[in-house]
mmCIF file as gemmi writes it, N, C-alpha and C atoms, coordinates in Angstrom:
data_model
loop_
_atom_site.group_PDB
_atom_site.id
_atom_site.type_symbol
_atom_site.label_atom_id
_atom_site.label_alt_id
_atom_site.label_comp_id
_atom_site.label_asym_id
_atom_site.label_entity_id
_atom_site.label_seq_id
_atom_site.pdbx_PDB_ins_code
_atom_site.Cartn_x
_atom_site.Cartn_y
_atom_site.Cartn_z
_atom_site.occupancy
_atom_site.B_iso_or_equiv
_atom_site.pdbx_formal_charge
_atom_site.auth_seq_id
_atom_site.auth_asym_id
_atom_site.pdbx_PDB_model_num
ATOM 1 N N . HIS Axp A 1 ? 11.249 -7.44 2.414 1 0 ? 1 A 1
ATOM 2 C CA . HIS Axp A 1 ? 11.851 -6.695 3.512 1 0 ? 1 A 1
ATOM 3 C C . HIS Axp A 1 ? 13.187 -6.107 3.059 1 0 ? 1 A 1
ATOM 4 N N . PRO Axp A 2 ? 13.501 -4.907 3.498 1 0 ? 2 A 1
ATOM 5 C CA . PRO Axp A 2 ? 14.787 -4.331 3.135 1 0 ? 2 A 1
ATOM 6 C C . PRO Axp A 2 ? 15.928 -5.061 3.825 1 0 ? 2 A 1
ATOM 7 N N . GLY Axp A 3 ? 17.094 -4.934 3.28 1 0 ? 3 A 1
ATOM 8 C CA . GLY Axp A 3 ? 18.238 -5.687 3.771 1 0 ? 3 A 1
ATOM 9 C C . GLY Axp A 3 ? 18.849 -5.198 5.067 1 0 ? 3 A 1
ATOM 10 N N . GLY Axp A 4 ? 18.519 -4.142 5.659 1 0 ? 4 A 1
ATOM 11 C CA . GLY Axp A 4 ? 19.217 -3.716 6.853 1 0 ? 4 A 1
ATOM 12 C C . GLY Axp A 4 ? 18.418 -3.802 8.133 1 0 ? 4 A 1
ATOM 13 N N . TRP Axp A 5 ? 17.136 -3.834 8.032 1 0 ? 5 A 1
ATOM 14 C CA . TRP Axp A 5 ? 16.301 -3.764 9.224 1 0 ? 5 A 1
ATOM 15 C C . TRP Axp A 5 ? 15.106 -4.683 9.024 1 0 ? 5 A 1
ATOM 16 N N . ARG Axp A 6 ? 15.148 -5.843 9.593 1 0 ? 6 A 1
ATOM 17 C CA . ARG Axp A 6 ? 14.128 -6.863 9.336 1 0 ? 6 A 1
ATOM 18 C C . ARG Axp A 6 ? 12.763 -6.531 9.92 1 0 ? 6 A 1
ATOM 19 N N . ARG Axp A 7 ? 12.676 -5.625 10.881 1 0 ? 7 A 1
ATOM 20 C CA . ARG Axp A 7 ? 11.372 -5.279 11.464 1 0 ? 7 A 1
ATOM 21 C C . ARG Axp A 7 ? 10.557 -4.373 10.555 1 0 ? 7 A 1
ATOM 22 N N . LEU Axp A 8 ? 11.196 -3.688 9.632 1 0 ? 8 A 1
ATOM 23 C CA . LEU Axp A 8 ? 10.51 -2.762 8.744 1 0 ? 8 A 1
ATOM 24 C C . LEU Axp A 8 ? 9.882 -3.503 7.574 1 0 ? 8 A 1
ATOM 25 N N . THR Axp A 9 ? 8.608 -3.216 7.318 1 0 ? 9 A 1
ATOM 26 C CA . THR Axp A 9 ? 7.945 -3.729 6.119 1 0 ? 9 A 1
ATOM 27 C C . THR Axp A 9 ? 7.851 -2.583 5.13 1 0 ? 9 A 1
ATOM 28 N N . TYR Axp A 10 ? 8.422 -2.783 3.945 1 0 ? 10 A 1
ATOM 29 C CA . TYR Axp A 10 ? 8.443 -1.761 2.896 1 0 ? 10 A 1
ATOM 30 C C . TYR Axp A 10 ? 7.759 -2.336 1.665 1 0 ? 10 A 1
ATOM 31 N N . ILE Axp A 11 ? 6.685 -1.694 1.243 1 0 ? 11 A 1
ATOM 32 C CA . ILE Axp A 11 ? 5.938 -2.145 0.07 1 0 ? 11 A 1
ATOM 33 C C . ILE Axp A 11 ? 5.815 -0.963 -0.875 1 0 ? 11 A 1
ATOM 34 N N . ARG Axp A 12 ? 6.2 -1.168 -2.121 1 0 ? 12 A 1
ATOM 35 C CA . ARG Axp A 12 ? 6.087 -0.124 -3.143 1 0 ? 12 A 1
ATOM 36 C C . ARG Axp A 12 ? 5.246 -0.688 -4.283 1 0 ? 12 A 1
ATOM 37 N N . LEU Axp A 13 ? 4.17 0 -4.585 1 0 ? 13 A 1
ATOM 38 C CA . LEU Axp A 13 ? 3.203 -0.482 -5.574 1 0 ? 13 A 1
ATOM 39 C C . LEU Axp A 13 ? 3.141 0.495 -6.743 1 0 ? 13 A 1
ATOM 40 N N . HIS Axp A 14 ? 3.245 -0.04 -7.949 1 0 ? 14 A 1
ATOM 41 C CA . HIS Axp A 14 ? 3.355 0.792 -9.144 1 0 ? 14 A 1
ATOM 42 C C . HIS Axp A 14 ? 2.105 0.821 -10.013 1 0 ? 14 A 1
ATOM 43 N N . GLY Axp A 15 ? 1.046 0.153 -9.599 1 0 ? 15 A 1
ATOM 44 C CA . GLY Axp A 15 ? -0.162 0.094 -10.415 1 0 ? 15 A 1
ATOM 45 C C . GLY Axp A 15 ? -0.225 -1.195 -11.214 1 0 ? 15 A 1
ATOM 46 N N . SER Axp A 16 ? -1.439 -1.671 -11.429 1 0 ? 16 A 1
ATOM 47 C CA . SER Axp A 16 ? -1.633 -2.909 -12.177 1 0 ? 16 A 1
ATOM 48 C C . SER Axp A 16 ? -3.043 -2.904 -12.759 1 0 ? 16 A 1
ATOM 49 N N . PRO Axp A 17 ? -3.217 -3.232 -14.002 1 0 ? 17 A 1
ATOM 50 C CA . PRO Axp A 17 ? -2.274 -3.875 -14.909 1 0 ? 17 A 1
ATOM 51 C C . PRO Axp A 17 ? -1.313 -2.901 -15.61 1 0 ? 17 A 1
ATOM 52 N N . ARG Axp A 18 ? -1.635 -1.632 -15.703 1 0 ? 18 A 1
ATOM 53 C CA . ARG Axp A 18 ? -0.756 -0.684 -16.397 1 0 ? 18 A 1
ATOM 54 C C . ARG Axp A 18 ? 0.117 0.042 -15.37 1 0 ? 18 A 1
ATOM 55 N N . MET Axp A 19 ? 1.41 -0.266 -15.39 1 0 ? 19 A 1
ATOM 56 C CA . MET Axp A 19 ? 2.34 0.293 -14.425 1 0 ? 19 A 1
ATOM 57 C C . MET Axp A 19 ? 2.327 1.819 -14.459 1 0 ? 19 A 1
ATOM 58 N N . TYR Axp A 20 ? 2.269 2.391 -13.28 1 0 ? 20 A 1
ATOM 59 C CA . TYR Axp A 20 ? 2.26 3.836 -13.016 1 0 ? 20 A 1
ATOM 60 C C . TYR Axp A 20 ? 0.93 4.516 -13.318 1 0 ? 20 A 1
ATOM 61 N N . TYR Axp A 21 ? -0.009 3.841 -13.944 1 0 ? 21 A 1
ATOM 62 C CA . TYR Axp A 21 ? -1.285 4.444 -14.325 1 0 ? 21 A 1
ATOM 63 C C . TYR Axp A 21 ? -2.485 3.855 -13.584 1 0 ? 21 A 1
ATOM 64 N N . SER Axp A 22 ? -2.552 2.544 -13.505 1 0 ? 22 A 1
ATOM 65 C CA . SER Axp A 22 ? -3.763 1.868 -13.037 1 0 ? 22 A 1
ATOM 66 C C . SER Axp A 22 ? -3.972 1.989 -11.538 1 0 ? 22 A 1
ATOM 67 N N . ALA Axp A 23 ? -5.226 2.17 -11.172 1 0 ? 23 A 1
ATOM 68 C CA . ALA Axp A 23 ? -5.629 2.092 -9.766 1 0 ? 23 A 1
ATOM 69 C C . ALA Axp A 23 ? -5.814 0.62 -9.407 1 0 ? 23 A 1
ATOM 70 N N . TYR Axp A 24 ? -5.734 0.326 -8.122 1 0 ? 24 A 1
ATOM 71 C CA . TYR Axp A 24 ? -5.933 -1.041 -7.656 1 0 ? 24 A 1
ATOM 72 C C . TYR Axp A 24 ? -7.406 -1.294 -7.383 1 0 ? 24 A 1
ATOM 73 N N . GLU Axp A 25 ? -7.831 -2.523 -7.613 1 0 ? 25 A 1
ATOM 74 C CA . GLU Axp A 25 ? -9.214 -2.935 -7.383 1 0 ? 25 A 1
ATOM 75 C C . GLU Axp A 25 ? -9.467 -3.098 -5.881 1 0 ? 25 A 1
ATOM 76 N N . PRO Axp A 26 ? -10.717 -2.9 -5.44 1 0 ? 26 A 1
ATOM 77 C CA . PRO Axp A 26 ? -11.048 -3.036 -4.011 1 0 ? 26 A 1
ATOM 78 C C . PRO Axp A 26 ? -10.602 -4.349 -3.365 1 0 ? 26 A 1
ATOM 79 N N . PRO Axp A 27 ? -10.716 -5.511 -4.029 1 0 ? 27 A 1
ATOM 80 C CA . PRO Axp A 27 ? -10.236 -6.738 -3.372 1 0 ? 27 A 1
ATOM 81 C C . PRO Axp A 27 ? -8.729 -6.696 -3.065 1 0 ? 27 A 1
ATOM 82 N N . PHE Axp A 28 ? -7.959 -6.094 -3.948 1 0 ? 28 A 1
ATOM 83 C CA . PHE Axp A 28 ? -6.52 -5.962 -3.698 1 0 ? 28 A 1
ATOM 84 C C . PHE Axp A 28 ? -6.272 -5.041 -2.508 1 0 ? 28 A 1
ATOM 85 N N . ILE Axp A 29 ? -6.975 -3.916 -2.466 1 0 ? 29 A 1
ATOM 86 C CA . ILE Axp A 29 ? -6.824 -2.965 -1.358 1 0 ? 29 A 1
ATOM 87 C C . ILE Axp A 29 ? -7.195 -3.634 -0.031 1 0 ? 29 A 1
ATOM 88 N N . SER Axp A 30 ? -8.255 -4.434 -0.027 1 0 ? 30 A 1
ATOM 89 C CA . SER Axp A 30 ? -8.66 -5.147 1.194 1 0 ? 30 A 1
ATOM 90 C C . SER Axp A 30 ? -7.582 -6.12 1.651 1 0 ? 30 A 1
ATOM 91 N N . ALA Axp A 31 ? -7.039 -6.903 0.709 1 0 ? 31 A 1
ATOM 92 C CA . ALA Axp A 31 ? -5.99 -7.868 1.053 1 0 ? 31 A 1
ATOM 93 C C . ALA Axp A 31 ? -4.729 -7.149 1.531 1 0 ? 31 A 1
ATOM 94 N N . LEU Axp A 32 ? -4.375 -6.062 0.881 1 0 ? 32 A 1
ATOM 95 C CA . LEU Axp A 32 ? -3.209 -5.284 1.295 1 0 ? 32 A 1
ATOM 96 C C . LEU Axp A 32 ? -3.411 -4.725 2.7 1 0 ? 32 A 1
ATOM 97 N N . SER Axp A 33 ? -4.591 -4.224 2.976 1 0 ? 33 A 1
ATOM 98 C CA . SER Axp A 33 ? -4.889 -3.671 4.301 1 0 ? 33 A 1
ATOM 99 C C . SER Axp A 33 ? -4.741 -4.73 5.386 1 0 ? 33 A 1
ATOM 100 N N . ARG Axp A 34 ? -5.212 -5.929 5.119 1 0 ? 34 A 1
ATOM 101 C CA . ARG Axp A 34 ? -5.051 -7.03 6.086 1 0 ? 34 A 1
ATOM 102 C C . ARG Axp A 34 ? -3.569 -7.34 6.294 1 0 ? 34 A 1
ATOM 103 N N . ARG Axp A 35 ? -2.821 -7.364 5.198 1 0 ? 35 A 1
ATOM 104 C CA . ARG Axp A 35 ? -1.382 -7.643 5.292 1 0 ? 35 A 1
ATOM 105 C C . ARG Axp A 35 ? -0.677 -6.568 6.117 1 0 ? 35 A 1
ATOM 106 N N . LEU Axp A 36 ? -1.024 -5.323 5.906 1 0 ? 36 A 1
ATOM 107 C CA . LEU Axp A 36 ? -0.388 -4.234 6.647 1 0 ? 36 A 1
ATOM 108 C C . LEU Axp A 36 ? -0.729 -4.298 8.132 1 0 ? 36 A 1
ATOM 109 N N . ARG Axp A 37 ? -1.993 -4.587 8.443 1 0 ? 37 A 1
ATOM 110 C CA . ARG Axp A 37 ? -2.409 -4.7 9.851 1 0 ? 37 A 1
ATOM 111 C C . ARG Axp A 37 ? -1.688 -5.831 10.571 1 0 ? 37 A 1
ATOM 112 N N . ALA Axp A 38 ? -1.326 -6.88 9.847 1 0 ? 38 A 1
ATOM 113 C CA . ALA Axp A 38 ? -0.695 -8.054 10.455 1 0 ? 38 A 1
ATOM 114 C C . ALA Axp A 38 ? 0.77 -7.822 10.826 1 0 ? 38 A 1
ATOM 115 N N . GLN Axp A 39 ? 1.367 -6.763 10.339 1 0 ? 39 A 1
ATOM 116 C CA . GLN Axp A 39 ? 2.778 -6.5 10.615 1 0 ? 39 A 1
ATOM 117 C C . GLN Axp A 39 ? 2.955 -6.035 12.057 1 0 ? 39 A 1
ATOM 118 N N . THR Axp A 40 ? 4.066 -6.421 12.655 1 0 ? 40 A 1
ATOM 119 C CA . THR Axp A 40 ? 4.322 -6.046 14.044 1 0 ? 40 A 1
ATOM 120 C C . THR Axp A 40 ? 5.25 -4.846 14.17 1 0 ? 40 A 1
ATOM 121 N N . GLY Axp A 41 ? 5.99 -4.537 13.14 1 0 ? 41 A 1
ATOM 122 C CA . GLY Axp A 41 ? 6.914 -3.408 13.174 1 0 ? 41 A 1
ATOM 123 C C . GLY Axp A 41 ? 6.415 -2.27 12.295 1 0 ? 41 A 1
ATOM 124 N N . PRO Axp A 42 ? 7.27 -1.286 12.068 1 0 ? 42 A 1
ATOM 125 C CA . PRO Axp A 42 ? 6.91 -0.16 11.213 1 0 ? 42 A 1
ATOM 126 C C . PRO Axp A 42 ? 6.613 -0.614 9.782 1 0 ? 42 A 1
ATOM 127 N N . VAL Axp A 43 ? 5.687 0.084 9.146 1 0 ? 43 A 1
ATOM 128 C CA . VAL Axp A 43 ? 5.271 -0.243 7.781 1 0 ? 43 A 1
ATOM 129 C C . VAL Axp A 43 ? 5.381 1.005 6.914 1 0 ? 43 A 1
ATOM 130 N N . TRP Axp A 44 ? 6.003 0.848 5.76 1 0 ? 44 A 1
ATOM 131 C CA . TRP Axp A 44 ? 6.012 1.884 4.731 1 0 ? 44 A 1
ATOM 132 C C . TRP Axp A 44 ? 5.354 1.277 3.503 1 0 ? 44 A 1
ATOM 133 N N . CYS Axp A 45 ? 4.269 1.871 3.064 1 0 ? 45 A 1
ATOM 134 C CA . CYS Axp A 45 ? 3.575 1.41 1.862 1 0 ? 45 A 1
ATOM 135 C C . CYS Axp A 45 ? 3.455 2.612 0.931 1 0 ? 45 A 1
ATOM 136 N N . ILE Axp A 46 ? 4.099 2.523 -0.201 1 0 ? 46 A 1
ATOM 137 C CA . ILE Axp A 46 ? 4.166 3.642 -1.132 1 0 ? 46 A 1
ATOM 138 C C . ILE Axp A 46 ? 3.45 3.265 -2.422 1 0 ? 46 A 1
ATOM 139 N N . PHE Axp A 47 ? 2.491 4.091 -2.798 1 0 ? 47 A 1
ATOM 140 C CA . PHE Axp A 47 ? 1.801 3.924 -4.075 1 0 ? 47 A 1
ATOM 141 C C . PHE Axp A 47 ? 2.479 4.832 -5.089 1 0 ? 47 A 1
ATOM 142 N N . ASP Axp A 48 ? 3.014 4.24 -6.141 1 0 ? 48 A 1
ATOM 143 C CA . ASP Axp A 48 ? 3.738 4.987 -7.165 1 0 ? 48 A 1
ATOM 144 C C . ASP Axp A 48 ? 2.97 4.978 -8.494 1 0 ? 48 A 1
ATOM 145 N N . ASN Axp A 49 ? 1.664 4.792 -8.415 1 0 ? 49 A 1
ATOM 146 C CA . ASN Axp A 49 ? 0.828 4.833 -9.624 1 0 ? 49 A 1
ATOM 147 C C . ASN Axp A 49 ? 0.27 6.254 -9.769 1 0 ? 49 A 1
ATOM 148 N N . THR Axp A 50 ? 1.187 7.18 -10.007 1 0 ? 50 A 1
ATOM 149 C CA . THR Axp A 50 ? 0.861 8.605 -9.964 1 0 ? 50 A 1
ATOM 150 C C . THR Axp A 50 ? 0.571 9.233 -11.322 1 0 ? 50 A 1
ATOM 151 N N . ALA Axp A 51 ? 0.772 8.529 -12.425 1 0 ? 51 A 1
ATOM 152 C CA . ALA Axp A 51 ? 0.66 9.137 -13.755 1 0 ? 51 A 1
ATOM 153 C C . ALA Axp A 51 ? -0.713 9.754 -14.01 1 0 ? 51 A 1
ATOM 154 N N . GLU Axp A 52 ? -1.749 9.139 -13.496 1 0 ? 52 A 1
ATOM 155 C CA . GLU Axp A 52 ? -3.1 9.69 -13.658 1 0 ? 52 A 1
ATOM 156 C C . GLU Axp A 52 ? -3.775 9.936 -12.311 1 0 ? 52 A 1
ATOM 157 N N . GLY Axp A 53 ? -2.98 10.014 -11.253 1 0 ? 53 A 1
ATOM 158 C CA . GLY Axp A 53 ? -3.502 10.383 -9.946 1 0 ? 53 A 1
ATOM 159 C C . GLY Axp A 53 ? -4.127 9.271 -9.132 1 0 ? 53 A 1
ATOM 160 N N . ALA Axp A 54 ? -3.898 8.021 -9.478 1 0 ? 54 A 1
ATOM 161 C CA . ALA Axp A 54 ? -4.522 6.911 -8.752 1 0 ? 54 A 1
ATOM 162 C C . ALA Axp A 54 ? -3.916 6.682 -7.37 1 0 ? 54 A 1
ATOM 163 N N . ALA Axp A 55 ? -2.697 7.131 -7.156 1 0 ? 55 A 1
ATOM 164 C CA . ALA Axp A 55 ? -1.999 6.841 -5.899 1 0 ? 55 A 1
ATOM 165 C C . ALA Axp A 55 ? -2.731 7.384 -4.68 1 0 ? 55 A 1
ATOM 166 N N . LEU Axp A 56 ? -3.207 8.594 -4.746 1 0 ? 56 A 1
ATOM 167 C CA . LEU Axp A 56 ? -3.872 9.194 -3.586 1 0 ? 56 A 1
ATOM 168 C C . LEU Axp A 56 ? -5.127 8.418 -3.2 1 0 ? 56 A 1
ATOM 169 N N . GLY Axp A 57 ? -5.969 8.098 -4.165 1 0 ? 57 A 1
ATOM 170 C CA . GLY Axp A 57 ? -7.18 7.332 -3.882 1 0 ? 57 A 1
ATOM 171 C C . GLY Axp A 57 ? -6.868 5.962 -3.315 1 0 ? 57 A 1
ATOM 172 N N . ASP Axp A 58 ? -5.856 5.299 -3.878 1 0 ? 58 A 1
ATOM 173 C CA . ASP Axp A 58 ? -5.466 3.982 -3.37 1 0 ? 58 A 1
ATOM 174 C C . ASP Axp A 58 ? -4.938 4.08 -1.942 1 0 ? 58 A 1
ATOM 175 N N . ALA Axp A 59 ? -4.132 5.095 -1.668 1 0 ? 59 A 1
ATOM 176 C CA . ALA Axp A 59 ? -3.591 5.267 -0.317 1 0 ? 59 A 1
ATOM 177 C C . ALA Axp A 59 ? -4.7 5.55 0.69 1 0 ? 59 A 1
ATOM 178 N N . LEU Axp A 60 ? -5.619 6.425 0.334 1 0 ? 60 A 1
ATOM 179 C CA . LEU Axp A 60 ? -6.721 6.746 1.25 1 0 ? 60 A 1
ATOM 180 C C . LEU Axp A 60 ? -7.629 5.542 1.48 1 0 ? 60 A 1
ATOM 181 N N . ALA Axp A 61 ? -7.898 4.77 0.43 1 0 ? 61 A 1
ATOM 182 C CA . ALA Axp A 61 ? -8.725 3.566 0.577 1 0 ? 61 A 1
ATOM 183 C C . ALA Axp A 61 ? -8.03 2.544 1.475 1 0 ? 61 A 1
ATOM 184 N N . THR Axp A 62 ? -6.72 2.41 1.318 1 0 ? 62 A 1
ATOM 185 C CA . THR Axp A 62 ? -5.959 1.474 2.148 1 0 ? 62 A 1
ATOM 186 C C . THR Axp A 62 ? -5.988 1.902 3.609 1 0 ? 62 A 1
ATOM 187 N N . LEU Axp A 63 ? -5.774 3.18 3.867 1 0 ? 63 A 1
ATOM 188 C CA . LEU Axp A 63 ? -5.835 3.677 5.249 1 0 ? 63 A 1
ATOM 189 C C . LEU Axp A 63 ? -7.217 3.482 5.857 1 0 ? 63 A 1
ATOM 190 N N . ALA Axp A 64 ? -8.256 3.731 5.075 1 0 ? 64 A 1
ATOM 191 C CA . ALA Axp A 64 ? -9.623 3.562 5.581 1 0 ? 64 A 1
ATOM 192 C C . ALA Axp A 64 ? -9.886 2.111 5.963 1 0 ? 64 A 1
ATOM 193 N N . LYS Axp A 65 ? -9.384 1.177 5.168 1 0 ? 65 A 1
ATOM 194 C CA . LYS Axp A 65 ? -9.6 -0.246 5.46 1 0 ? 65 A 1
ATOM 195 C C . LYS Axp A 65 ? -8.677 -0.747 6.564 1 0 ? 65 A 1
ATOM 196 N N . ALA Axp A 66 ? -7.449 -0.247 6.598 1 0 ? 66 A 1
ATOM 197 C CA . ALA Axp A 66 ? -6.461 -0.756 7.555 1 0 ? 66 A 1
ATOM 198 C C . ALA Axp A 66 ? -6.689 -0.223 8.956 1 0 ? 66 A 1
ATOM 199 N N . GLY Axp A 67 ? -7.287 0.941 9.074 1 0 ? 67 A 1
ATOM 200 C CA . GLY Axp A 67 ? -7.562 1.505 10.388 1 0 ? 67 A 1
ATOM 201 C C . GLY Axp A 67 ? -6.598 2.622 10.746 1 0 ? 67 A 1
ATOM 202 N N . PRO Axp A 68 ? -6.958 3.4 11.748 1 0 ? 68 A 1
ATOM 203 C CA . PRO Axp A 68 ? -6.207 4.613 12.088 1 0 ? 68 A 1
ATOM 204 C C . PRO Axp A 68 ? -4.821 4.367 12.674 1 0 ? 68 A 1
ATOM 205 N N . ASN Axp A 69 ? -4.552 3.194 13.185 1 0 ? 69 A 1
ATOM 206 C CA . ASN Axp A 69 ? -3.246 2.943 13.793 1 0 ? 69 A 1
ATOM 207 C C . ASN Axp A 69 ? -2.127 2.833 12.775 1 0 ? 69 A 1
ATOM 208 N N . LEU Axp A 70 ? -2.462 2.744 11.498 1 0 ? 70 A 1
ATOM 209 C CA . LEU Axp A 70 ? -1.432 2.619 10.474 1 0 ? 70 A 1
ATOM 210 C C . LEU Axp A 70 ? -0.914 3.963 10.003 1 0 ? 70 A 1
ATOM 211 N N . ALA Axp A 71 ? -1.661 5.017 10.191 1 0 ? 71 A 1
ATOM 212 C CA . ALA Axp A 71 ? -1.257 6.329 9.65 1 0 ? 71 A 1
ATOM 213 C C . ALA Axp A 71 ? -0.082 6.903 10.406 1 0 ? 71 A 1
């Protein structure tokens, strides 16, 4: 959680195992989606694995699993 506003959930993901390159596996996306849905306040989830374009696919997969109320 950021230091100024405890209600905000901020998650920044850089790719794994290769930082900035790797896409996330479906089990990770599913677990992340559950975690995001469980939050009661605003959520910011940023995928920074952009070197080979994995961020967009990961973000769309997360939104699809988490549901429309997160967008």
